[in-house]
N, CA, C and O of each residue as an XYZ file, in Angstrom:
788
protein
N       6.098      0.399   -109.865
C       4.939     -0.010   -109.802
C       4.181     -1.158   -109.153
O       3.086     -1.225   -108.595
N       5.264     -2.150   -109.454
C       4.501     -3.195   -109.159
C       5.239     -3.529   -107.481
O       4.632     -4.298   -106.736
N       6.388     -2.963   -107.075
C       6.863     -2.705   -105.714
C       5.753     -1.463   -105.248
O       5.913     -1.827   -104.083
N       5.322     -0.962   -105.190
C       4.512      0.244   -104.754
C       3.292     -0.950   -104.228
O       2.830     -1.096   -103.096
N       3.044     -1.555   -105.228
C       1.643     -2.327   -105.024
C       2.003     -3.256   -104.360
O       1.110     -3.545   -103.563
N       2.805     -3.849   -104.273
C       3.486     -5.236   -103.137
C       3.128     -4.808   -102.056
O       2.185     -5.250   -101.399
N       3.846     -3.900   -101.762
C       4.340     -3.121   -100.182
C       2.637     -2.712    -99.763
O       2.104     -3.178    -98.756
N       2.034     -1.914   -100.578
C       0.846     -1.403    -99.790
C       0.017     -2.501    -99.982
O      -0.936     -2.223    -99.254
N      -0.286     -3.841   -100.628
C      -1.069     -4.782   -100.158
C      -0.499     -5.658    -98.736
O      -1.235     -6.167    -97.890
N       0.847     -5.673    -98.738
C       1.344     -6.248    -97.295
C       0.902     -5.478    -96.454
O       0.229     -6.064    -95.606
N       1.017     -4.015    -96.263
C       0.744     -3.166    -95.400
C      -1.001     -3.424    -94.920
O      -1.337     -3.418    -93.736
N      -1.852     -3.612    -95.909
C      -3.083     -3.806    -95.794
C      -3.218     -4.717    -94.846
O      -3.498     -4.556    -93.658
N      -2.875     -6.263    -95.802
C      -3.050     -7.462    -94.883
C      -2.954     -7.536    -93.538
O      -3.759     -8.074    -92.777
N      -1.541     -6.755    -93.157
C      -0.909     -6.859    -91.902
C      -1.843     -6.144    -90.757
O      -2.108     -6.595    -89.643
N      -2.370     -4.610    -91.480
C      -3.350     -4.201    -90.454
C      -4.676     -4.778    -90.338
O      -5.391     -4.812    -89.337
N      -4.972     -5.360    -91.850
C      -6.356     -6.112    -91.279
C      -6.156     -7.224    -90.612
O      -7.197     -7.513    -90.023
N      -5.277     -8.029    -90.407
C      -4.549     -9.052    -89.512
C      -4.462     -8.601    -87.836
O      -4.750     -9.383    -86.931
N      -4.138     -7.588    -87.683
C      -3.333     -6.947    -86.397
C      -4.901     -7.359    -85.114
O      -4.586     -7.639    -83.957
N      -5.662     -7.350    -85.303
C      -6.365     -7.658    -84.192
C      -6.765     -9.193    -83.732
O      -7.561     -9.497    -82.843
N      -6.259     -9.777    -84.287
C      -6.330    -11.386    -84.076
C      -5.082    -11.403    -83.160
O      -5.061    -12.173    -82.200
N      -4.151    -10.665    -83.397
C      -2.867    -10.579    -82.355
C      -2.670    -10.274    -81.204
O      -1.789    -10.571    -80.398
N      -4.056     -9.299    -81.143
C      -4.043     -8.477    -79.814
C      -4.269     -9.560    -78.678
O      -5.196    -10.348    -78.868
N      -3.478     -9.691    -77.447
C      -3.492    -10.549    -76.179
C      -5.168     -9.939    -75.994
O      -5.611     -8.849    -76.356
N      -5.949    -11.187    -75.231
C      -6.883    -11.120    -74.672
C      -6.912     -9.992    -73.434
O      -5.843     -9.645    -72.933
N      -8.529     -9.281    -72.832
C      -7.862     -8.414    -71.828
C      -8.074     -9.629    -70.600
O      -8.886    -10.549    -70.503
N      -7.156     -9.258    -69.889
C      -6.790     -9.867    -68.318
C      -8.109     -9.643    -67.330
O      -8.478     -8.540    -66.927
N      -8.619    -10.664    -67.083
C      -9.515    -10.868    -66.124
C      -9.212    -10.626    -64.389
O      -8.454    -11.272    -63.667
N     -10.218     -9.300    -63.989
C      -9.377     -8.512    -62.581
C      -9.511     -9.983    -61.797
O     -10.381    -10.790    -62.124
N      -8.517    -10.250    -60.689
C      -7.989    -10.893    -59.727
C      -9.467    -10.560    -58.755
O      -9.887     -9.404    -58.714
N     -10.159    -11.642    -58.025
C     -11.278    -11.336    -57.427
C     -10.552    -11.847    -55.813
O      -9.878    -12.854    -55.595
N     -11.000    -10.683    -54.773
C     -10.890    -11.119    -53.351
C     -11.810    -11.140    -52.522
O     -12.847    -10.498    -52.691
N     -11.511    -12.110    -51.168
C     -12.879    -11.658    -50.037
C     -11.684    -11.839    -48.907
O     -10.600    -12.387    -49.106
N     -12.080    -11.334    -47.857
C     -11.265    -11.875    -46.690
C     -11.164    -13.053    -45.805
O     -11.379    -13.132    -44.596
N     -10.826    -13.870    -46.577
C     -10.849    -15.162    -46.059
C     -11.683    -16.293    -45.463
O     -12.565    -16.124    -44.622
N     -11.277    -17.584    -46.039
C     -12.279    -18.504    -44.806
C     -12.510    -18.917    -43.812
O     -11.508    -19.163    -43.140
N     -13.720    -19.190    -43.227
C     -14.403    -19.342    -42.063
C     -13.703    -20.319    -41.125
O     -13.314    -21.459    -41.377
N     -13.628    -19.655    -40.033
C     -12.823    -20.385    -38.840
C     -13.641    -21.615    -38.424
O     -14.368    -22.062    -39.310
N     -13.651    -21.959    -37.776
C     -14.418    -23.559    -37.127
C     -14.661    -22.958    -35.494
O     -13.999    -22.265    -34.722
N     -16.289    -23.796    -35.447
C     -16.759    -22.797    -34.112
C     -16.980    -24.414    -33.125
O     -17.046    -25.545    -33.606
N     -17.055    -24.021    -31.651
C     -17.627    -25.327    -31.395
C     -19.354    -24.880    -31.166
O     -19.760    -23.801    -31.597
N     -20.111    -25.678    -30.570
C     -21.214    -25.268    -30.288
C     -21.687    -24.711    -29.514
O     -22.740    -24.075    -29.559
N     -20.672    -24.931    -28.321
C     -20.358    -23.802    -27.428
C     -20.265    -22.476    -27.586
O     -20.844    -21.665    -26.863
N     -19.148    -22.041    -29.043
C     -19.129    -20.582    -29.401
C     -20.195    -20.188    -30.262
O     -20.372    -19.006    -30.555
N     -20.964    -21.176    -30.711
C     -22.278    -20.922    -31.363
C     -23.104    -20.047    -31.013
O     -23.507    -19.043    -31.600
N     -23.513    -20.788    -29.301
C     -24.490    -20.439    -28.617
C     -24.133    -19.012    -28.023
O     -24.989    -18.127    -28.010
N     -22.546    -18.755    -27.412
C     -22.114    -17.852    -27.000
C     -21.920    -16.580    -27.892
O     -21.768    -15.441    -27.452
N     -21.940    -16.854    -28.890
C     -21.782    -15.547    -30.192
C     -23.113    -15.206    -30.986
O     -23.200    -14.338    -31.855
N     -24.068    -15.979    -30.573
C     -24.979    -15.594    -31.501
C     -25.564    -13.923    -31.284
O     -25.455    -13.447    -30.154
N     -26.005    -13.309    -32.084
C     -26.521    -11.826    -32.129
C     -26.662    -11.074    -33.402
O     -25.878    -10.833    -34.320
N     -27.792    -10.805    -33.194
C     -28.476     -9.755    -34.602
C     -28.204     -8.820    -34.876
O     -28.085     -8.060    -33.915
N     -27.959     -8.285    -36.075
C     -27.194     -7.250    -36.706
C     -27.790     -6.717    -37.989
O     -28.578     -7.502    -38.516
N     -27.603     -5.577    -38.612
C     -27.751     -5.278    -39.838
C     -26.916     -4.498    -40.160
O     -26.788     -3.495    -39.457
N     -25.934     -4.703    -41.491
C     -24.817     -3.795    -42.182
C     -25.381     -3.596    -43.416
O     -25.965     -4.346    -44.198
N     -24.965     -1.934    -43.440
C     -25.602     -1.278    -44.834
C     -24.487     -0.314    -45.078
O     -24.295      0.300    -44.028
N     -23.609      0.108    -46.092
C     -22.805      0.876    -46.541
C     -23.248      2.127    -47.179
O     -24.338      2.314    -47.720
N     -22.385      2.870    -47.066
C     -22.212      4.404    -47.711
C     -22.373      3.841    -49.156
O     -21.929      2.801    -49.641
N     -23.247      4.974    -49.783
C     -23.440      4.815    -51.643
C     -22.200      4.408    -52.468
O     -22.140      3.599    -53.394
N     -21.179      5.192    -51.889
C     -19.680      4.895    -52.514
C     -19.273      3.648    -52.827
O     -18.511      3.136    -53.647
N     -20.098      3.239    -51.814
C     -19.092      1.684    -51.696
C     -20.165      0.249    -52.266
O     -20.150     -0.973    -52.119
N     -20.949      1.165    -52.902
C     -22.314     -0.284    -53.517
C     -21.544     -0.547    -54.632
O     -22.089      0.001    -55.590
N     -20.425     -1.188    -55.006
C     -19.744     -1.425    -56.279
C     -18.738     -2.539    -55.411
O     -18.607     -2.739    -54.204
N     -18.115     -3.141    -56.589
C     -16.960     -4.574    -56.356
C     -15.661     -3.619    -56.358
O     -14.762     -4.017    -55.618
N     -15.377     -2.260    -57.162
C     -14.194     -2.108    -57.068
C     -13.456     -2.055    -55.679
O     -14.017     -1.909    -54.592
N     -11.994     -2.210    -55.912
C     -10.888     -1.871    -54.893
C     -10.172     -0.406    -55.128
O      -9.432      0.037    -56.006
N     -10.943      0.316    -53.510
C     -10.029      1.804    -53.613
C      -9.076      1.814    -53.305
O      -8.641      0.960    -52.532
N      -8.325      2.833    -53.807
C      -7.024      3.564    -53.101
C      -6.897      4.727    -53.263
O      -7.545      5.206    -54.193
N      -5.978      5.704    -52.397
C      -5.783      7.226    -52.301
C      -4.121      7.065    -52.386
O      -3.396      6.251    -51.814
N      -3.758      8.235    -53.391
C      -2.659      8.537    -53.281
C      -2.149      9.534    -52.196
O      -1.800     10.670    -52.517
N      -2.116      9.150    -51.070
C      -2.134     10.637    -49.832
C      -0.658     11.587    -50.020
O      -0.464     12.704    -49.540
N      -0.138     11.145    -50.481
C       1.364     11.562    -50.396
C       1.071     12.633    -51.711
O       1.862     13.576    -51.752
N      -0.076     12.593    -52.893
C       0.222     13.325    -54.195
C      -1.349     13.914    -53.893
O      -1.354     14.745    -52.984
N      -2.224     13.729    -54.286
C      -3.633     13.649    -54.066
C      -5.072     13.026    -53.385
O      -6.034     12.377    -53.797
N      -4.576     13.690    -51.946
C      -5.165     12.814    -50.905
C      -7.102     12.940    -51.297
O      -7.767     12.183    -50.589
N      -7.694     13.561    -52.030
C      -8.958     13.858    -52.308
C      -9.386     12.977    -53.589
O     -10.576     12.777    -53.832
N      -8.286     12.428    -54.447
C      -8.824     11.631    -55.699
C      -8.770     10.179    -55.204
O      -7.731      9.687    -54.762
N     -10.020      9.462    -55.303
C     -10.123      7.964    -55.441
C      -9.962      7.281    -56.661
O     -10.243      7.606    -57.815
N      -9.422      6.207    -56.146
C      -8.490      5.753    -57.678
C      -8.919      4.144    -57.147
O      -9.322      3.783    -56.041
N      -8.673      3.388    -58.336
C      -9.435      2.152    -58.347
C      -8.073      1.342    -58.973
O      -7.163      1.844    -59.631
N      -8.228     -0.015    -58.568
C      -7.268     -1.217    -59.270
C      -8.288     -1.300    -60.328
O      -9.493     -1.052    -60.344
N      -7.282     -1.807    -61.383
C      -7.931     -2.011    -62.758
C      -8.020     -3.535    -62.939
O      -8.956     -3.979    -63.603
N      -6.941     -4.532    -62.294
C      -6.964     -5.602    -62.567
C      -7.409     -6.579    -61.542
O      -7.267     -7.779    -61.780
N      -8.080     -6.072    -60.110
C      -8.291     -6.386    -58.831
C      -9.615     -6.066    -58.468
O      -9.957     -4.893    -58.315
N     -10.514     -7.169    -58.294
C     -12.233     -6.624    -57.338
C     -12.138     -7.234    -56.427
O     -11.312     -8.146    -56.373
N     -13.014     -6.910    -55.325
C     -13.169     -7.287    -54.105
C     -14.701     -8.567    -54.999
O     -15.435     -8.229    -55.928
N     -14.702     -9.766    -54.369
C     -15.591    -10.216    -54.775
C     -17.228    -10.205    -54.728
O     -17.928    -10.938    -55.426
N     -17.700     -9.276    -53.812
C     -19.056     -8.320    -53.888
C     -18.429     -7.484    -53.548
O     -17.209     -7.328    -53.495
N     -19.829     -6.464    -53.113
C     -19.236     -5.142    -52.736
C     -18.718     -5.285    -51.154
O     -18.980     -6.319    -50.539
N     -18.003     -4.247    -50.551
C     -17.300     -4.250    -49.614
C     -18.368     -4.610    -48.713
O     -18.075     -5.579    -48.012
N     -19.853     -3.988    -48.458
C     -20.485     -4.329    -47.257
C     -20.779     -5.891    -47.527
O     -20.790     -6.536    -46.479
N     -20.975     -6.505    -48.474
C     -21.382     -7.832    -48.600
C     -20.022     -8.507    -48.338
O     -19.895     -9.248    -47.363
N     -19.246     -8.328    -48.983
C     -17.929     -8.930    -48.339
C     -17.149     -8.875    -46.536
O     -16.655     -9.896    -46.056
N     -17.173     -7.745    -45.883
C     -17.600     -7.477    -44.667
C     -18.738     -8.150    -43.909
O     -18.499     -8.632    -42.802
N     -20.071     -8.221    -44.482
C     -21.022     -8.722    -43.713
C     -20.637    -10.643    -44.040
O     -21.135    -11.457    -43.262
N     -20.165    -10.908    -44.667
C     -19.870    -12.458    -44.459
C     -18.728    -12.508    -43.450
O     -18.798    -13.335    -42.541
N     -17.695    -11.699    -43.536
C     -16.311    -11.982    -42.324
C     -17.357    -11.914    -41.272
O     -17.404    -12.976    -40.651
N     -18.244    -10.996    -40.846
C     -18.808    -11.050    -39.663
C     -19.842    -12.359    -39.300
O     -19.800    -13.123    -38.335
N     -20.724    -12.319    -40.376
C     -21.550    -13.797    -40.212
C     -20.316    -15.146    -39.769
O     -20.433    -15.871    -38.781
N     -19.528    -15.190    -40.474
C     -18.603    -16.390    -40.483
C     -17.691    -16.424    -38.986
O     -17.296    -17.374    -38.309
N     -17.547    -14.809    -38.800
C     -16.667    -15.266    -37.398
C     -16.961    -14.884    -35.939
O     -16.360    -15.004    -34.871
N     -18.479    -14.224    -36.455
C     -18.748    -14.135    -34.705
C     -20.737    -14.673    -34.881
O     -21.673    -14.247    -34.203
N     -20.769    -15.489    -35.790
C     -22.219    -15.837    -36.005
C     -23.080    -14.806    -35.583
O     -23.808    -15.013    -34.613
N     -23.097    -14.001    -36.022
C     -24.375    -12.815    -35.924
C     -25.404    -13.473    -37.140
O     -25.023    -14.028    -38.171
N     -26.662    -13.265    -36.752
C     -27.627    -13.595    -37.452
C     -28.194    -11.955    -38.005
O     -27.875    -10.951    -37.369
N     -28.956    -11.890    -39.110
C     -29.371    -10.679    -39.809
C     -30.869    -10.737    -39.952
O     -31.441     -9.904    -40.655
N     -31.628    -11.824    -39.224
C     -33.302    -11.812    -39.216
C     -33.284    -11.427    -37.594
O     -33.085    -12.360    -36.816
N     -33.491    -10.054    -37.041
C     -33.599    -10.158    -36.016
C     -35.421    -10.186    -35.199
O     -36.352     -9.825    -35.920
N     -35.576    -10.416    -34.440
C     -37.107    -10.579    -33.592
C     -37.489     -9.430    -33.163
O     -36.793     -8.672    -32.488
N     -38.839     -9.192    -33.599
C     -39.374     -7.384    -33.231
C     -38.823     -7.261    -31.791
O     -38.309     -6.156    -31.616
N     -38.788     -7.926    -30.903
C     -38.525     -7.501    -29.296
C     -36.757     -7.794    -28.810
O     -36.281     -7.982    -27.690
N     -36.098     -7.734    -30.161
C     -34.653     -7.789    -29.898
C     -34.018     -6.701    -30.085
O     -34.415     -6.036    -31.042
N     -32.880     -6.157    -29.296
C     -32.158     -4.778    -30.115
C     -31.382     -5.420    -31.350
O     -31.139     -6.626    -31.309
N     -31.054     -4.792    -32.253
C     -30.328     -5.333    -33.386
C     -28.990     -3.872    -33.145
O     -28.966     -2.912    -32.374
N     -28.111     -4.318    -34.142
C     -26.869     -3.532    -33.865
C     -26.525     -3.138    -35.231
O     -25.758     -3.848    -35.883
N     -27.098     -1.911    -35.791
C     -27.004     -1.392    -37.104
C     -25.435     -0.986    -37.209
O     -24.892     -0.572    -36.184
N     -24.705     -1.087    -38.384
C     -23.212     -1.020    -38.765
C     -23.599     -0.188    -40.063
O     -24.504     -0.457    -40.854
N     -22.959      0.586    -40.096
C     -22.926      1.270    -41.157
C     -21.306      1.865    -41.821
O     -20.598      2.738    -41.320
N     -21.081      1.184    -42.898
C     -19.461      1.092    -43.421
C     -19.696      2.242    -44.338
O     -20.489      2.441    -45.259
N     -18.472      3.131    -43.623
C     -18.057      4.425    -43.883
C     -17.048      4.428    -45.394
O     -17.163      4.822    -46.555
N     -15.921      3.653    -44.453
C     -14.828      3.287    -45.178
C     -14.376      2.415    -45.787
O     -15.095      1.481    -45.435
N     -13.638      2.002    -46.512
C     -13.046      0.236    -46.828
C     -12.206      0.445    -48.118
O     -12.449      0.103    -49.276
N     -11.055      1.163    -47.537
C      -9.925      1.322    -48.782
C      -8.725      1.321    -48.194
O      -8.477      1.230    -46.992
N      -7.727      1.465    -49.423
C      -6.379      1.381    -48.907
C      -5.496      2.623    -49.458
O      -5.662      3.034    -50.606
N      -4.669      3.128    -48.687
C      -4.154      4.968    -48.544
C      -2.802      4.474    -48.594
O      -2.459      3.498    -47.927
N      -1.922      5.182    -49.450
C      -0.970      5.329    -49.622
C      -0.113      6.614    -49.118
O      -0.310      7.671    -49.718
N       0.646      6.595    -48.257
C       1.344      7.743    -47.937
C       2.886      7.849    -48.293
O       3.739      8.674    -47.966
N       2.928      6.786    -49.033
C       4.588      6.987    -50.127
C       3.825      5.785    -50.981
O       2.798      5.138    -50.776
N       4.891      5.799    -52.112
C       4.734      4.842    -53.371
C       5.097      3.391    -52.526
O       4.295      2.484    -52.751
N       5.825      3.183    -51.910
C       6.068      1.994    -51.243
C       5.284      1.650    -49.590
O       5.562      0.562    -49.086
N       4.465      2.467    -48.924
C       3.845      2.527    -48.367
C       2.622      2.810    -48.196
O       2.264      3.919    -48.593
N       1.638      1.935    -47.578
C       0.252      2.058    -47.644
C      -0.439      1.217    -46.376
O      -0.010      0.195    -45.839
N      -1.352      1.791    -46.146
C      -2.350      0.946    -44.838
C      -3.416      0.461    -45.181
O      -3.487      0.583    -46.403
N      -4.505     -0.141    -44.693
C      -6.119     -0.318    -45.037
C      -6.744      0.459    -43.999
O      -6.605      0.184    -42.807
N      -7.417      1.405    -44.419
C      -8.472      2.213    -43.671
C     -10.187      1.339    -43.924
O     -10.703      0.960    -44.975
N     -10.709      1.256    -42.471
C     -11.946      0.936    -42.492
C     -12.321      1.471    -41.320
O     -11.584      1.452    -40.333
N     -13.825      2.137    -41.332
C     -14.641      2.778    -40.492
C     -16.071      2.664    -40.428
O     -16.671      2.500    -41.490
N     -16.686      2.722    -39.396
C     -18.006      1.784    -39.070
C     -18.673      2.499    -38.113
O     -18.049      2.587    -37.055
N     -19.835      3.085    -38.145
C     -21.002      3.856    -37.419
C     -21.406      2.812    -36.518
O     -21.316      1.898    -37.338
N     -21.738      2.308    -35.589
C     -22.326      1.493    -34.928
C     -23.613      2.065    -34.236
O     -23.841      3.270    -34.126
N     -24.329      1.181    -33.838
C     -25.763      1.877    -33.353
C     -26.471      0.564    -33.115
O     -26.507     -0.324    -33.967
N     -27.121      0.463    -31.732
C     -27.820     -0.407    -31.110
C     -29.150      0.038    -30.731
O     -29.553      0.944    -30.002
N     -29.720     -0.860    -31.436
C     -31.399      0.063    -31.681
C     -32.320     -0.826    -31.214
O     -32.181     -1.975    -31.632
N     -33.123     -0.639    -30.545
C     -34.508     -1.347    -29.536
C     -35.355     -0.852    -30.710
O     -35.102      0.052    -31.506
N     -36.510     -1.725    -30.624
C     -37.711     -2.037    -31.260
C     -38.378     -0.672    -30.704
O     -38.858      0.074    -31.558
N     -38.442     -0.324    -29.497
C     -39.163      0.249    -29.120
C     -39.120      2.134    -28.290
O     -39.879      3.059    -27.998
N     -37.555      1.712    -28.244
C     -36.714      2.814    -27.739
C     -35.849      3.594    -28.745
O     -35.547      4.751    -28.454
N     -35.485      3.136    -29.737
C     -35.066      3.742    -30.468
C     -33.504      3.614    -30.325
O     -33.224      2.453    -30.029
N     -32.527      4.320    -30.422
C     -31.252      3.960    -30.160
C     -30.677      4.510    -28.455
O     -30.742      5.447    -27.659
N     -30.151      3.247    -28.642
C     -29.969      3.083    -27.241
C     -27.997      3.454    -27.079
O     -27.506      4.177    -26.211
N     -27.518      2.998    -27.757
C     -25.961      3.593    -27.808
C     -25.287      3.531    -29.122
O     -25.780      2.809    -29.989
N     -24.093      4.285    -29.392
C     -23.724      4.454    -30.572
C     -22.055      4.938    -30.639
O     -21.586      5.777    -29.871
N     -21.440      4.391    -31.474
C     -20.290      4.602    -31.570
C     -19.513      4.840    -32.711
O     -20.129      4.447    -33.701
N     -18.134      5.441    -33.068
C     -18.052      4.930    -34.160
C     -16.467      4.285    -34.151
O     -15.700      4.555    -33.227
N     -16.116      3.510    -35.147
C     -15.042      2.747    -35.251
C     -14.351      2.725    -35.896
O     -14.774      2.087    -36.860
N     -12.736      3.267    -36.162
C     -12.089      3.357    -37.484
C     -10.851      2.808    -37.151
O     -10.295      3.128    -36.100
N     -10.355      2.005    -37.945
C      -8.770      1.271    -37.856
C      -8.300      1.618    -39.056
O      -8.919      1.747    -40.113
N      -6.948      1.789    -38.782
C      -5.799      1.865    -39.717
C      -5.092      0.557    -39.924
O      -4.245      0.612    -39.032
N      -4.969     -0.217    -40.344
C      -3.586     -1.211    -40.278
C      -2.703     -1.025    -41.244
O      -3.180     -0.399    -42.191
N      -1.060     -1.481    -41.421
C      -0.325     -1.074    -42.168
C      -0.215     -2.212    -43.365
O      -0.268     -3.358    -42.920
N      -0.119     -2.144    -44.336
C      -0.583     -3.155    -45.160
C       1.388     -3.479    -45.760
O       2.285     -2.661    -45.966
N       1.375     -5.222    -45.877
C       2.643     -5.924    -45.785
C       3.016     -5.333    -47.272
O       4.121     -4.793    -47.307
N       2.372     -5.342    -48.348
C       3.007     -4.977    -49.909
C       2.319     -3.551    -50.345
O       1.159     -3.352    -49.985
N       2.990     -2.583    -51.091
C       2.457     -1.793    -51.686
C       1.544     -1.814    -52.973
O       1.636     -1.091    -53.965
N       0.417     -3.073    -52.644
C      -0.443     -3.400    -53.934
C      -1.629     -3.792    -54.035
O      -2.254     -2.965    -53.370
N      -2.277     -4.453    -54.400
C      -3.716     -4.823    -53.879
C      -4.091     -6.248    -53.112
O      -5.188     -6.714    -52.803
N      -2.862     -6.708    -52.943
C      -2.738     -7.699    -52.390
C      -2.479     -7.616    -50.895
O      -3.020     -8.269    -50.002
N      -1.535     -6.674    -50.804
C      -1.636     -5.993    -49.412
C      -2.585     -5.006    -48.752
O      -2.636     -4.565    -47.603
N      -3.341     -4.793    -49.869
C      -4.625     -3.915    -49.132
C      -5.477     -4.412    -48.260
O      -5.890     -4.088    -47.146
N      -5.741     -5.718    -49.398
C      -6.574     -6.340    -48.815
C      -6.503     -7.556    -47.310
O      -7.397     -8.124    -46.682
N      -4.792     -7.559    -47.168
C      -4.303     -8.475    -46.373
C      -4.544     -7.177    -45.279
O      -4.912     -7.760    -44.259
N      -4.528     -6.109    -45.062
C      -4.447     -5.150    -44.597
C      -6.060     -4.786    -43.914
O      -6.158     -4.490    -42.723
N      -7.160     -4.845    -44.738
C      -8.470     -4.449    -44.431
C      -8.876     -5.705    -43.565
O      -9.588     -5.529    -42.576
N      -8.373     -7.168    -43.966
C      -8.886     -8.328    -43.272
C      -8.163     -8.176    -41.783
O      -8.997     -8.366    -40.898
N      -6.864     -7.891    -41.279
C      -6.696     -7.476    -40.538
C      -7.448     -6.552    -39.646
O      -7.622     -6.728    -38.440
N      -7.913     -5.467    -40.416
C      -8.564     -4.372    -39.744
C     -10.055     -4.997    -39.457
O     -10.571     -4.681    -38.385
N     -10.564     -5.603    -40.077
C     -11.833     -6.501    -40.213
C     -11.887     -7.565    -38.952
O     -12.989     -7.740    -38.431
N     -10.508     -8.431    -38.334
C     -10.728     -8.609    -37.460
C     -10.776     -7.750    -36.286
O     -11.634     -7.943    -35.425
N      -9.693     -6.568    -36.162
C     -10.072     -6.169    -35.079
C     -11.171     -5.259    -34.705
O     -11.318     -4.712    -33.612
N     -12.259     -5.122    -36.210
C     -13.111     -4.781    -35.635
C     -14.272     -5.546    -35.109
O     -15.124     -5.001    -34.407
N     -14.310     -6.632    -35.395
C     -15.398     -7.618    -34.559
C     -15.271     -7.811    -33.464
O     -16.161     -7.925    -32.621
N     -14.067     -7.878    -33.318
C     -13.313     -8.136    -31.694
C     -13.885     -6.652    -30.624
O     -14.366     -6.625    -29.492
N     -13.499     -5.354    -31.787
C     -13.838     -4.507    -30.724
C     -15.650     -3.900    -30.727
O     -16.135     -3.209    -29.831
N     -16.340     -4.354    -31.888
C     -17.799     -4.740    -31.627
C     -18.483     -5.448    -30.466
O     -19.525     -5.210    -29.856
N     -17.288     -6.670    -30.331
C     -17.883     -7.149    -29.607
C     -17.906     -7.339    -27.968
O     -18.554     -8.102    -27.251
N     -16.872     -6.268    -27.664
C     -16.165     -6.152    -26.450
C     -17.382     -4.585    -26.227
O     -17.846     -4.395    -25.103
N     -17.690     -3.797    -27.175
C     -18.566     -2.819    -27.043
C     -19.889     -3.240    -26.847
O     -20.611     -2.583    -26.098
N     -20.355     -4.350    -27.473
C     -22.052     -4.838    -27.259
C     -21.913     -5.252    -25.831
O     -22.574     -4.760    -24.916
N     -21.054     -6.144    -25.704
C     -21.422     -6.404    -23.914
C     -20.763     -5.536    -22.733
O     -20.791     -5.752    -21.521
N     -20.292     -4.719    -23.294
C     -20.121     -3.060    -22.076
C     -21.558     -2.868    -21.590
O     -22.518     -3.109    -22.322
N     -21.662     -2.491    -20.512
C     -22.959     -2.261    -19.763
C     -23.742     -1.003    -20.276
O     -24.964     -0.865    -20.312
N     -22.967     -0.292    -20.589
C     -23.534      1.022    -21.845
C     -24.421      0.424    -22.780
O     -25.639      0.572    -22.683
N     -23.761     -0.397    -23.886
C     -24.172     -1.289    -24.809
C     -25.233     -2.053    -25.021
O     -25.619     -2.314    -26.161
N     -26.027     -2.651    -23.551
C     -26.862     -3.538    -23.026
C     -28.449     -3.374    -23.652
O     -29.091     -2.363    -23.366
N     -28.957     -4.294    -24.406
C     -30.348     -4.482    -24.685
C     -31.062     -4.612    -23.459
O     -31.145     -5.739    -22.972
N     -31.640     -3.554    -22.826
C     -32.692     -4.130    -21.641
C     -33.616     -5.366    -22.349
O     -33.912     -5.639    -23.512
N     -33.934     -6.016    -20.921
C     -35.059     -7.404    -20.813
C     -36.565     -6.582    -21.412
O     -37.000     -5.482    -21.070
N     -37.019     -7.366    -22.206
C     -38.474     -6.894    -22.487
C     -39.512     -7.930    -20.956
O     -39.420     -9.085    -20.541
N     -40.416     -6.715    -20.557
C     -40.987     -7.282    -19.508
C     -41.858     -8.530    -19.637
O     -42.373     -9.029    -18.636
C-alpha cells in the first residue's frame, strides 16, 4: 500500500511540474528584402517618380507563403518560424522607395504609377527545388485622362536553398528585376505621361 502511494504521489508531482520543463515557443525569424543602396544627388534627381502600391487581400498579412507544386499546387501553406517584417506589399514598397527613390505623394497634375501586387510566394517544384514567384499589375494613370498604359509583370527566380531563407533571396532578386522592368517600361514612349498645358 505504501509502495502504491509513493508511486502515485511521484506520478502526480511529475505531471504537475511538467509544464515548467516545456521549452519556450520559438519566435519566428523576420525577413525583408535587404538594406538600401547609396545613391548620389544626380541619381536622386534622375530616378524621382510617383507611385502607389497596393496588394490583393490574400497578401495583407506578414506570413511567408509557399506551395508544393509537385504535390498540391492549389494549396497555400505558410512557414511556421519565418515571417516578413511587414506585409509583402509594405516590404516591396519600401524596397522600391529605397532603390528607385520613388515618392508616393503625387501632385494632382502628375501621372501616377499604380502597382497591384498579386503574387509574392515561394513555389516548390520538388522537395529540394523551388523558385520565388512575383507578379504585379502596373498601370500609368493620368488624373484627367485615366489609365494611359497598363501591363503585367510576372517573374520567377530560382531559390538557392529549399527553405524560407532561400525563398527570401529568390524574391529579393525578383524584386530587383521588377524595379528594372518598371523603369524601362515607364521610360518607354508608350508609357509616358503627357505634359500639362
